[in-house]
VOPAGU-2260 file (C-alpha; in pm, 1 decimal, decimal comma):
REM VOPAGU-2260
SITE   aa  ch    i         X         Y         Z
SITE  MET   A    0    3648,9     428,4    7188,3
SITE  THR   A    1    3500,3      58,6    7300,7
SITE  GLN   A    2    3739,5    -168,2    7428,2
SITE  GLY   A    3    3887,4    -361,6    7132,5
SITE  ALA   A    4    3759,5    -116,2    6857,6
SITE  GLY   A    5    4079,4     -26,7    6782,0
SITE  GLN   A    6    4241,2    -418,8    6743,5
SITE  GLY   A    7    4130,1    -796,2    6641,9
SITE  TYR   A    8    3969,1    -652,5    6316,9
SITE  GLU   A    9    3849,9    -970,2    6105,1
SITE  PRO   A   10    3799,3    -930,1    5712,2
SITE  GLY   A   11    3423,6    -965,6    5667,6
SITE  SER   A   12    3307,7    -844,5    6005,9
SITE  GLY   A   13    3193,5    -498,6    5842,1
SITE  TYR   A   14    3360,5    -242,4    6012,3
SITE  GLU   A   15    3758,0    -283,0    5867,5
SITE  PRO   A   16    3853,1     -26,5    5593,8
SITE  ALA   A   17    3698,2    -114,0    5256,3
SITE  PRO   A   18    4026,0    -256,2    5038,2
SITE  GLY   A   19    4151,8       2,5    4842,7
SITE  TYR   A   20    4051,8     322,4    5012,0
SITE  ALA   A   21    4335,3     533,8    5121,6
SITE  THR   A   22    4167,3     656,2    5441,5
SITE  ALA   A   23    4449,6     827,0    5667,8
SITE  PRO   A   24    4558,3     550,5    5907,0
SITE  ASP   A   25    4557,3     839,1    6190,0
SITE  TYR   A   26    4186,8     920,6    6137,7
SITE  ARG   A   27    4121,1     818,3    6522,3
SITE  GLU   A   28    4366,3    1065,7    6599,6
SITE  ALA   A   29    4312,0    1339,8    6393,9
SITE  TYR   A   30    3941,2    1311,8    6478,3
SITE  PRO   A   31    3840,5    1286,6    6808,8
SITE  PRO   A   32    3536,5    1156,2    6879,4
SITE  PRO   A   33    3213,7    1375,3    6796,1
SITE  GLN   A   34    3102,8    1491,2    7129,7
SITE  ALA   A   35    3401,0    1682,4    7142,5
SITE  HIS   A   36    3271,0    1910,0    6865,1
SITE  ALA   A   37    2912,6    1847,4    6821,1
SITE  PRO   A   38    2652,3    2023,7    7053,4
SITE  ALA   A   39    2485,5    1836,9    7294,6
SITE  ALA   A   40    2151,8    1740,4    7065,2
SITE  TYR   A   41    2418,1    1545,1    6859,6
SITE  GLU   A   42    2504,6    1277,7    7146,8
SITE  PRO   A   43    2362,3     951,6    7114,9
SITE  THR   A   44    2009,2     972,3    7161,8
SITE  GLN   A   45    1789,5     791,8    7449,7
SITE  PRO   A   46    1781,7     419,3    7410,3
SITE  ASP   A   47    1393,9     429,7    7402,0
SITE  ILE   A   48    1397,4     618,6    7040,9
SITE  PRO   A   49    1426,4     426,5    6741,6
SITE  LEU   A   50    1582,5     498,6    6423,9
SITE  VAL   A   51    1261,3     574,6    6249,8
SITE  PRO   A   52     985,2     763,7    6386,2
SITE  GLN   A   53     736,1     534,4    6559,8
SITE  ASP   A   54     444,0     709,6    6315,8
SITE  TYR   A   55     644,5     544,3    6025,9
SITE  THR   A   56     537,8     215,9    5879,2
SITE  PRO   A   57     724,9      36,9    5633,9
SITE  THR   A   58     460,2      53,6    5375,1
SITE  ALA   A   59     386,0     388,2    5404,2
SITE  ARG   A   60     631,9     577,4    5162,1
SITE  ASP   A   61     585,1     937,1    5246,8
SITE  LEU   A   62     955,5    1059,5    5110,3
SITE  PRO   A   63     920,9    1399,7    4999,4
SITE  VAL   A   64     971,4    1270,4    4642,5
SITE  ILE   A   65     678,4    1253,2    4398,1
SITE  THR   A   66     655,3    1015,3    4084,3
SITE  PRO   A   67     513,7    1215,0    3795,2
SITE  THR   A   68     200,6    1065,4    3618,1
SITE  HIS   A   69     224,8    1042,0    3269,6
SITE  GLU   A   70     -23,8    1072,4    3047,1
SITE  SER   A   71    -116,4     787,6    2825,3
SITE  GLY   A   72     183,5     744,3    2504,5
SITE  ASP   A   73     393,4     912,9    2707,8
SITE  ARG   A   74     729,1     785,7    2791,6
SITE  PRO   A   75     949,9     819,5    3059,3
SITE  GLY   A   76    1271,2    1037,2    3071,3
SITE  PRO   A   77    1600,4     877,5    3013,4
SITE  LEU   A   78    1753,1     671,7    3336,5
SITE  PHE   A   79    2090,3     811,6    3515,7
SITE  VAL   A   80    2242,3     642,5    3812,6
SITE  VAL   A   81    2517,0     799,1    4030,3
SITE  GLY   A   82    2765,5     608,3    4224,0
SITE  ASP   A   83    2904,6     655,1    4589,2
SITE  VAL   A   84    3000,6    1015,7    4628,9
SITE  HIS   A   85    3093,4     977,2    4998,7
SITE  GLY   A   86    3101,2    1368,7    5066,0
SITE  PHE   A   87    3268,8    1480,5    4765,5
SITE  LEU   A   88    3014,9    1735,8    4657,6
SITE  ASP   A   89    3227,8    1974,8    4400,2
SITE  GLU   A   90    3281,0    1652,5    4225,5
SITE  LEU   A   91    2924,5    1547,1    4216,3
SITE  LEU   A   92    2804,7    1863,6    4102,1
SITE  ALA   A   93    3074,2    1866,9    3838,6
SITE  ALA   A   94    2952,3    1550,0    3705,2
SITE  LEU   A   95    2622,1    1628,3    3717,6
SITE  ARG   A   96    2634,5    1928,6    3486,9
SITE  GLU   A   97    2853,9    1712,4    3243,2
SITE  ASN   A   98    2555,8    1486,9    3223,1
SITE  GLY   A   99    2296,1    1798,8    3142,6
SITE  LEU   A  100    2129,0    1731,9    3481,6
SITE  VAL   A  101    2186,9    2039,9    3692,9
SITE  ASP   A  102    2267,5    2400,9    3552,7
SITE  ALA   A  103    2544,7    2600,3    3661,9
SITE  GLU   A  104    2390,7    2692,1    4002,3
SITE  GLY   A  105    2333,9    2344,0    4067,5
SITE  HIS   A  106    1955,4    2311,1    4023,2
SITE  TRP   A  107    1776,5    2068,9    3811,0
SITE  SER   A  108    1783,4    2113,0    3446,3
SITE  ALA   A  109    1667,2    1764,1    3316,3
SITE  GLY   A  110    1340,8    1794,8    3302,2
SITE  SER   A  111    1170,8    1488,6    3294,8
SITE  ALA   A  112    1509,5    1271,8    3318,1
SITE  ARG   A  113    1504,8     986,6    3616,0
SITE  LEU   A  114    1786,4    1013,4    3820,7
SITE  TRP   A  115    1910,3     734,5    4090,9
SITE  PHE   A  116    2141,7     761,4    4361,7
SITE  LEU   A  117    2293,8     421,4    4497,8
SITE  GLY   A  118    2396,3     543,9    4818,3
SITE  ASP   A  119    2663,2     619,4    5010,1
SITE  PHE   A  120    2679,7     987,2    5059,8
SITE  THR   A  121    2889,4    1054,6    5379,6
SITE  ASP   A  122    3240,7     937,2    5535,7
SITE  ARG   A  123    3567,0     992,4    5377,9
SITE  GLY   A  124    3498,3    1312,4    5179,4
SITE  PRO   A  125    3465,8    1673,8    5310,6
SITE  ASP   A  126    3090,7    1779,2    5284,5
SITE  GLY   A  127    2888,4    1427,0    5329,1
SITE  ILE   A  128    2577,1    1641,3    5471,5
SITE  GLY   A  129    2593,6    1897,8    5131,9
SITE  VAL   A  130    2562,8    1603,6    4934,3
SITE  ILE   A  131    2249,5    1493,2    5131,3
SITE  GLU   A  132    2094,3    1844,2    5116,1
SITE  LEU   A  133    2175,4    1868,0    4749,1
SITE  VAL   A  134    1970,2    1513,4    4699,7
SITE  MET   A  135    1709,4    1627,1    4891,1
SITE  GLN   A  136    1658,8    1969,4    4718,0
SITE  LEU   A  137    1722,5    1782,3    4340,8
SITE  SER   A  138    1437,1    1540,0    4455,7
SITE  ALA   A  139    1182,7    1844,1    4507,4
SITE  GLU   A  140    1267,8    2012,8    4173,3
SITE  ALA   A  141    1308,3    1727,7    3955,3
SITE  ALA   A  142     964,4    1650,5    4054,8
SITE  ALA   A  143     826,1    1990,9    3994,9
SITE  ALA   A  144     975,5    1941,1    3644,7
SITE  GLY   A  145     807,8    1638,1    3554,5
SITE  GLY   A  146    1100,6    1374,0    3623,2
SITE  TYR   A  147    1252,4    1252,8    3959,9
SITE  CYS   A  148    1556,5    1225,1    4174,4
SITE  ARG   A  149    1570,8     912,5    4436,5
SITE  ALA   A  150    1827,2     742,1    4646,9
SITE  LEU   A  151    1907,9     417,9    4789,5
SITE  MET   A  152    2038,8     288,2    5124,3
SITE  GLY   A  153    2433,5     241,2    5137,6
SITE  ASN   A  154    2633,2      74,8    5395,5
SITE  HIS   A  155    2760,8     393,4    5522,3
SITE  GLU   A  156    2398,0     544,5    5546,2
SITE  LEU   A  157    2321,5     265,1    5790,5
SITE  LEU   A  158    2671,2     357,3    6003,1
SITE  LEU   A  159    2580,3     731,1    6016,3
SITE  LEU   A  160    2270,1     618,4    6140,5
SITE  GLY   A  161    2422,3     384,4    6395,9
SITE  ALA   A  162    2697,3     586,5    6531,0
SITE  HIS   A  163    2417,4     864,8    6611,4
SITE  ARG   A  164    2167,4     648,2    6758,2
SITE  PHE   A  165    2418,3     417,8    6971,6
SITE  GLY   A  166    2733,8     568,6    7008,1
SITE  ASP   A  167    2953,7     385,0    7189,0
SITE  THR   A  168    2694,1      80,6    7289,7
SITE  PRO   A  169    2889,1    -226,2    7245,0
SITE  VAL   A  170    2739,7    -462,3    6961,9
SITE  ASN   A  171    2809,6    -836,2    6870,9
SITE  SER   A  172    3103,4    -843,2    6642,6
SITE  THR   A  173    3312,3   -1152,4    6484,8
SITE  GLY   A  174    3602,9    -911,9    6526,1
SITE  GLY   A  175    3583,9    -838,3    6870,6
SITE  THR   A  176    3411,2    -554,2    7083,0
SITE  ALA   A  177    3324,3    -305,8    6853,1
SITE  SER   A  178    3058,1     -31,8    6834,8
SITE  PHE   A  179    2888,6     186,9    6565,7
SITE  LEU   A  180    3069,0     503,8    6660,6
SITE  ALA   A  181    3398,0     349,5    6659,2
SITE  ALA   A  182    3334,3     182,1    6339,1
SITE  TRP   A  183    3227,4     516,3    6185,3
SITE  ARG   A  184    3547,4     674,5    6271,2
SITE  LEU   A  185    3739,4     389,1    6126,3
SITE  ASN   A  186    3560,6     400,9    5804,5
SITE  GLY   A  187    3633,8     804,2    5766,8
SITE  GLY   A  188    3346,3     945,3    5947,3
SITE  GLN   A  189    3357,1    1319,6    5979,3
SITE  PRO   A  190    3282,1    1538,0    6298,7
SITE  SER   A  191    3163,5    1805,9    6059,5
SITE  ASP   A  192    2881,0    1571,4    5930,9
SITE  MET   A  193    2791,7    1462,3    6266,9
SITE  GLU   A  194    2777,6    1843,7    6375,1
SITE  ARG   A  195    2565,1    1919,2    6096,4
SITE  LEU   A  196    2322,0    1641,1    6103,2
SITE  GLU   A  197    1970,9    1730,6    6164,6
SITE  ASP   A  198    1655,7    1526,2    6248,9
SITE  ARG   A  199    1507,5    1566,2    5871,1
SITE  HIS   A  200    1823,6    1434,4    5750,3
SITE  LEU   A  201    1784,2    1141,0    5961,3
SITE  THR   A  202    1422,4    1085,1    5849,9
SITE  TRP   A  203    1514,7    1153,6    5541,0
SITE  ILE   A  204    1783,4     889,5    5556,5
SITE  SER   A  205    1620,2     624,2    5767,8
SITE  ARG   A  206    1315,2     603,6    5483,6
SITE  LEU   A  207    1550,2     521,3    5216,9
SITE  ASP   A  208    1501,0     165,7    5033,2
SITE  ALA   A  209    1761,6     -93,2    4949,2
SITE  ALA   A  210    1713,3    -186,7    4612,3
SITE  HIS   A  211    1449,7     -69,7    4339,4
SITE  LEU   A  212    1409,0    -226,9    4001,6
SITE  THR   A  213    1356,0     -19,9    3697,2
SITE  ASP   A  214    1376,3     -80,9    3273,8
SITE  GLY   A  215    1489,3    -419,1    3372,7
SITE  HIS   A  216    1794,2    -274,1    3594,3
SITE  LEU   A  217    1825,0    -396,0    3911,2
SITE  LEU   A  218    1950,0    -100,3    4143,0
SITE  LEU   A  219    2103,6    -130,1    4477,5
SITE  HIS   A  220    2418,9     -27,8    4684,1
SITE  SER   A  221    2644,4    -346,4    4781,8
SITE  ASP   A  222    2797,8    -594,2    4529,5
SITE  THR   A  223    2645,4    -876,9    4784,7
SITE  THR   A  224    2359,4   -1113,0    4776,4
SITE  ALA   A  225    2300,8   -1061,9    5171,5
SITE  TYR   A  226    1991,5    -867,0    5026,6
SITE  LEU   A  227    1819,0   -1239,5    5002,3
SITE  ASP   A  228    1836,5   -1243,0    5361,5
SITE  TYR   A  229    1581,4   -1020,7    5433,4
SITE  GLY   A  230    1315,5   -1120,2    5172,6
SITE  SER   A  231    1215,6   -1267,8    4856,2
SITE  SER   A  232    1057,9   -1019,1    4666,9
SITE  ILE   A  233    1192,9    -621,4    4656,8
SITE  GLU   A  234     909,1    -496,7    4831,7
SITE  GLU   A  235     950,7    -770,4    5138,3
SITE  MET   A  236    1311,1    -682,1    5161,7
SITE  ASN   A  237    1285,0    -287,8    5136,3
SITE  ASP   A  238     971,9    -336,8    5448,2
SITE  ALA   A  239    1213,7    -582,2    5612,3
SITE  VAL   A  240    1518,9    -330,9    5637,6
SITE  THR   A  241    1302,7     -64,4    5739,8
SITE  GLY   A  242    1147,3    -273,7    6015,1
SITE  VAL   A  243    1535,0    -343,2    6158,8
SITE  LEU   A  244    1553,6      43,5    6182,4
SITE  GLN   A  245    1232,8     119,2    6329,7
SITE  ARG   A  246    1262,1    -147,5    6601,1
SITE  GLY   A  247    1628,2       8,7    6695,8
SITE  ASP   A  248    1779,9    -292,5    6820,4
SITE  ALA   A  249    2190,3    -204,8    6813,3
SITE  ASP   A  250    2296,2    -574,0    6754,2
SITE  GLU   A  251    1992,4    -608,7    6471,7
SITE  CYS   A  252    2133,5    -300,5    6315,4
SITE  TRP   A  253    2469,9    -407,6    6329,6
SITE  ASP   A  254    2397,1    -729,2    6152,6
SITE  LEU   A  255    2214,2    -532,3    5895,0
SITE  PHE   A  256    2533,8    -291,2    5839,8
SITE  ARG   A  257    2760,9    -580,3    5839,1
SITE  LYS   A  258    2577,9    -789,0    5576,3
SITE  PHE   A  259    2558,9    -483,8    5365,8
SITE  THR   A  260    2897,9    -476,7    5366,6
SITE  LYS   A  261    3019,9    -747,8    5198,1
SITE  ARG   A  262    3112,2    -723,8    4848,9
SITE  PHE   A  263    3267,6    -886,1    4546,1
SITE  ALA   A  264    2949,4   -1156,9    4515,5
SITE  PHE   A  265    2952,2   -1071,4    4113,8
SITE  ARG   A  266    3387,3   -1133,1    4083,7
SITE  GLY   A  267    3514,9   -1426,2    3984,3
SITE  ASP   A  268    3397,7   -1721,6    3824,0
SITE  GLY   A  269    3071,2   -1763,5    4063,9
SITE  GLY   A  270    3002,1   -1385,3    3995,7
SITE  PRO   A  271    2718,5   -1450,1    3714,0
SITE  GLU   A  272    2595,2   -1756,3    3908,3
SITE  ALA   A  273    2537,4   -1524,6    4201,5
SITE  ALA   A  274    2407,9   -1179,2    3988,2
SITE  ARG   A  275    2138,6   -1467,6    3809,0
SITE  GLU   A  276    2028,7   -1587,5    4195,9
SITE  LEU   A  277    1967,6   -1201,2    4283,0
SITE  LEU   A  278    1798,3   -1128,3    3957,2
SITE  GLY   A  279    1594,3   -1442,4    3975,7
SITE  THR   A  280    1478,6   -1357,4    4280,1
SITE  TYR   A  281    1403,4    -988,2    4233,7
SITE  GLY   A  282    1370,3    -942,2    3881,8
SITE  GLY   A  283    1552,1    -741,6    3627,5
SITE  THR   A  284    1823,9    -869,2    3359,7
SITE  ARG   A  285    2085,8    -694,7    3493,0
SITE  VAL   A  286    2241,3    -575,5    3883,0
SITE  VAL   A  287    2374,5    -184,3    3893,9
SITE  HIS   A  288    2531,4    -126,1    4203,9
SITE  GLY   A  289    2817,6     100,6    4374,4
SITE  HIS   A  290    3028,5       4,3    4671,3
SITE  SER   A  291    3303,3    -173,0    4564,2
SITE  PRO   A  292    3547,2      90,8    4386,7
SITE  ILE   A  293    3630,0      -5,0    4026,6
SITE  PRO   A  294    3980,6      20,3    4065,6
SITE  TYR   A  295    3954,6    -256,4    4344,8
SITE  LEU   A  296    3757,8    -494,9    4135,4
SITE  LEU   A  297    4040,7    -434,7    3849,3
SITE  GLY   A  298    4305,7    -485,5    4039,7
SITE  GLU   A  299    4252,8    -863,1    4118,6
SITE  VAL   A  300    4445,5   -1165,9    4039,4
SITE  GLY   A  301    4245,6   -1461,7    3894,0
SITE  GLY   A  302    3965,4   -1328,9    3991,3
SITE  GLU   A  303    4019,5   -1352,2    4362,2
SITE  ALA   A  304    4329,4   -1165,3    4538,5
SITE  PRO   A  305    4399,8    -779,3    4486,1
SITE  VAL   A  306    4718,3    -711,0    4358,2
SITE  ASP   A  307    4958,1    -425,7    4528,9
SITE  PRO   A  308    4808,5    -137,7    4604,3
SITE  GLU   A  309    5091,6      42,3    4438,0
SITE  GLU   A  310    5042,4    -168,2    4091,7
SITE  ARG   A  311    4638,6     -96,0    4133,1
SITE  PRO   A  312    4518,8     119,1    3815,8
SITE  HIS   A  313    4307,5     431,3    3941,0
SITE  HIS   A  314    4216,5     538,2    3566,6
SITE  VAL   A  315    3829,3     496,6    3577,9
SITE  PRO   A  316    3682,6     598,3    3199,5
SITE  GLY   A  317    3367,9     471,0    3291,3
SITE  PRO   A  318    3127,1     210,1    3474,0
SITE  MET   A  319    3259,9    -141,9    3476,7
SITE  VAL   A  320    3016,3    -406,2    3302,0
SITE  TYR   A  321    3098,4    -789,6    3425,4
SITE  ALA   A  322    2981,7   -1097,4    3527,7
SITE  ASP   A  323    2886,8   -1190,1    3172,7
SITE  SER   A  324    2749,8    -850,4    3117,0
SITE  LEU   A  325    2486,5    -953,5    3412,2
SITE  ALA   A  326    2686,8    -668,5    3640,5
SITE  VAL   A  327    2768,2    -304,0    3614,5
SITE  ALA   A  328    2973,8    -146,4    3901,9
SITE  MET   A  329    2925,5     225,2    3970,5
SITE  ASP   A  330    3182,1     320,2    4246,0
SITE  GLY   A  331    3461,5     476,1    4019,7
SITE  GLY   A  332    3669,0     509,8    4331,9
SITE  VAL   A  333    3649,8     880,9    4410,2
SITE  THR   A  334    3823,7     864,7    4755,8
SITE  MET   A  335    4109,5     674,7    4593,8
SITE  GLU   A  336    4212,2     888,7    4321,4
SITE  GLY   A  337    3945,3     740,0    4052,0
SITE  ARG   A  338    3614,1     911,7    3924,3
SITE  LEU   A  339    3289,8    1000,7    4078,5
SITE  LEU   A  340    3054,6     816,5    3812,0
SITE  VAL   A  341    2715,3     956,7    3665,7
SITE  ALA   A  342    2582,3     717,9    3372,4
SITE  GLN   A  343    2299,1     690,3    3167,9
SITE  LEU   A  344    2136,4     338,2    3144,5
SITE  PRO   A  345    2099,6     107,7    2957,1
SITE  LEU   A  346    2476,0     128,9    2885,0
SITE  VAL   A  347    2589,7      41,9    2526,1
SITE  GLY   A  348    2915,6    -206,8    2528,5
SITE  HIS   A  349    3160,0    -242,1    2772,8
SITE  PRO   A  350    3331,5      90,6    2892,5
SITE  VAL   A  351    3563,2    -118,9    3133,8
SITE  GLY   A  352    3604,4    -457,2    3204,1
């Protein structure tokens, strides 16, 4: 761990534990550096290798996900979204089965349905690589059935990429000297995920978009307006994010991670205005996001400060519609005794909030 990596954590710096997450305080002692467990191939790679392959350009969207071409008059299938998974593969499979999206063996069973994952597949939970494998599998199976399964970039994807790519390389941080590897450990990075991480996983993750607009829903991972720093259209912003990863500069990647770790833009009195700003720029009528756990969003005083963690409610019956109905929170807090959420859009009524 780099000097200062375990001290001087400043709120908003991007690498302190997310509020409300009950990450074990002894993660750094219980989980030694990945190099002690992982094969040599998973040591931080050479400085001249970018996060994205050199032959990949931001506009060359060659993901192994095929959007079916619907014949004239055909209507697209129902639209579903999945909140933060964080390595909880069994809970994910159960939620997908409950919604009729996969069968008992975990294979796509939803025909022409459309499924979006809002990011954060790894860290804190036991099987982040298993989650990534499942999403990649469902992408192929859904396309073959006339639907699709796609995923967005979460801040924990950026964290995993950075930990693998940069290791303990110091980065500029407002909270003191830090590194991606130190931040990954602190935020629940699992050595077993790093050991099992393959080039195909890295390539898939690095090509994920940061946001997408469909059926009037602006889908993104983080409840922040920091996306606006990277472009005035979704296409421009997605290309800019991919460009940062492709250039592979540690400080630039850290700044991207830090911005995508911000939260609570749509909470409180100024929340509706922030949502309108994002929707006015990127389009859509409602923001749908993960990142900030609903139990924490509900455990606030006057819309600003959280109540005592022991008094925070953990029951999450469904997504949270808030900010004058302009925002939908999808992180059910599976890592904090909440629930892994899968929901069909558009939502009817206000299940929570």
